[in-house]
N, C-alpha and C positions, 0 to 999 in steps of 0.2 A: 503495501499502498503507498509507504515512503518514499520509494521508488518512484512508482510511480506521479505520486505528487510532487517529485522534485524535478523530472522530466517534462513536464506539463510548466510547472513553474519556468523552468533554464528555457525551456523552448520557445516561450514569448519573447526572449530577448538573444535566441543566437539557432540557428537550421542546418549551425554543424552537426551530427549526428559524433563524431569523433568525440567533438566539445563536452557534450550533453555527457557520454557515457561512463567521461574518463573524470570529471567532474563528480559522478555520482561515484565512482569506483574509491575515488576518494574520503569521502561517506562514510560510506560503508564499511571502508579498511579503519578507518583511525575511531567512527563510534562502535564498529565491534574486536575491538582489541580487548586480548583472554580477560587482562585487568581489570577493564572497565563492567562494576559489580554495578551499575545503578548508571553510571555516566553514558548509555549507550543510547545505542537503538528505540532500547523498548521506552528510552525517556522518554524520547523525543516525539515518539508514539501521541504519550499520556500527553505530553505539551501539546502536540495537535490537538489532542481531544479538548479539550477543557478553551484552548485558541478560538476551539472553532462554536463553542459554546455565545462567543460575542463575538463574533466577523463580525457585523453587521454596525459593533461600535468602532469599528478595525478602519482606520483611514488610510491607509495605507497597506493592503494584504500582502502584498506581495515582499512588498521590504522587513515584516513580521515577519514572511517564510522563508527568507530565506538566512533572518537571525537567527532562527529554528532551528536551523539544520546548521549551520557553521557557528554557534556560541557556546557551546563544548566541544568543538572541532579539534580541539591544542589542549589538551586537558595532563596533564603529570602529576603529582600530588608532593611532588619534590622541589617542588618550582610553584610562583609567585607572582607570576607573570599568564597565566595559561587564558585569561578574558581579550588581556593587550595583543597575545601573537593573536588568538582567534580572531579578534578585531579587524587584526593589520592581514591575517587570511580572507578573509569577508571582504573588507576591501582591493584586496589584489583579484579577485573573481569576480565580483559587482563590476567594478572597471573594463577589465577584459572583456566584460559584456556589454561597453559603453551606456553603463546606467547613468544618471545623470548623478554627480559629486557629488547635491543634496542629499537625491535620496540613498546614498552611498554612507555619507555623514550620519543620518540618519541610521543606516543596519549597525554602524560602530558603536552609536553612543546605544544602542539596546542592549549589545552585547557586552559591554565594559558598564551598562547598570546592573548587571548581573554579580557585577564583584559588591557591591555594597546594598542598595536592591534598594536607594534614594528611592523619595517622591521625585520625578520630574515633571517638567512645564509640558511635554507631551503625551498625551494619555496613550498613542502605542508605546509608547515605551513601556509606562503603567501597567497597561494589561498584558504586557507579556513578562515584567518582574511577577508579579500576581502570580501568572499560569506555572512560570518557572518555580515559583513554590509552595503553588496547591496543592505538594505531597504532605503539608506541614499538617494540613489542616483535613491528611484523610481520615477513612477508620481509623481507631488505631492499630488491627492485623495488619493493615497496607501501611500505618508511619512504620509498625515495627520492623517489618521488612526493608522499609527505605535504612532503615538506619543502620543496620543490620549487614545491607549490603556496602554503606559506603563502610562502616569502617574494616572491611576486608578492602577494597581501596586504597586504606591505612595502615594497610597491614604492617609496613615497615618500620612501626612504632611502637613504641613499647605502650599494655595501657597504663600507666603511671601517667607519662606525656601526652598520647589520644589523648584522657578521659579530658585532661582539662583545659586542653585547647579547644576539644568540643563543648563543654560544657560554655564559655567565655563565647563560642558562637551560639548556642542555642542561649543564650543569659542579654548577649544583643538585640534580640529576636523580641525577647518578653519583653525587652524592656521600651522596647520603641512604645510609640503612642498607637501607632498602626501596622501590624503587619504586611496587611493590603493596603493597596492606593486607589483600590476600585470599588464600588459598591457593590456588588457582581461579586468580587472577590471575601469582599466584606465581611455584606450577609452574610454570605454558604457558609467559611470555611472558620476566621477569623478567632469564633470559643473552641474550637476544637481543636485548631493550632498555639493556642497560646497550653488549653489542657497538654497534649502528645508532647509538646516543648518542654514543660515540666514535668511530667513524668519524666522524663528519660532523666531529665536531668537528674533526677529523684535516686533511678539506677544507678546512672555513672556516678553517685556520693556516695555509695555504699561502701 
């Protein structure tokens, strides 16, 4: 499904079949790496489904889709510049497709926003970051699977190091006035997200 969505998206900007499938192969290869337990194609699929719910509210759907496919294309838990490098890759690809610089900048802005998830003046950015964080407000059984998958991605770190860092991240979200910036995601997920985050903190603190 994701492959068809991607090919259809890129086909709007290029009719070179070699280019289309080369770009998809890059996506499939990167998100399909064995050490990606959460930040993989399943994450993209879930993100896509969440964004579909608010598609009518999104101004530049194509750019949001490009951001979806490239926002975690470079992901190394030992590095701190994953979002920057992913945004740079998106810029290279979109520029090669002759997409306007303004739209390329929006794509980069969306990807970079997933680093801090702060509110943006552009609601397309807010819808994307909210969808990216939608797992936090999922049912506990799904949330539990998510944080176990993330732990596997950080398997290089011993518990005492990982737990301390993870609690800091979770606390950051709990202390936000609002985790979700848009009405749709706030109304449906905020309360459950705060409960899930606190429950995980309690587990890590034992």
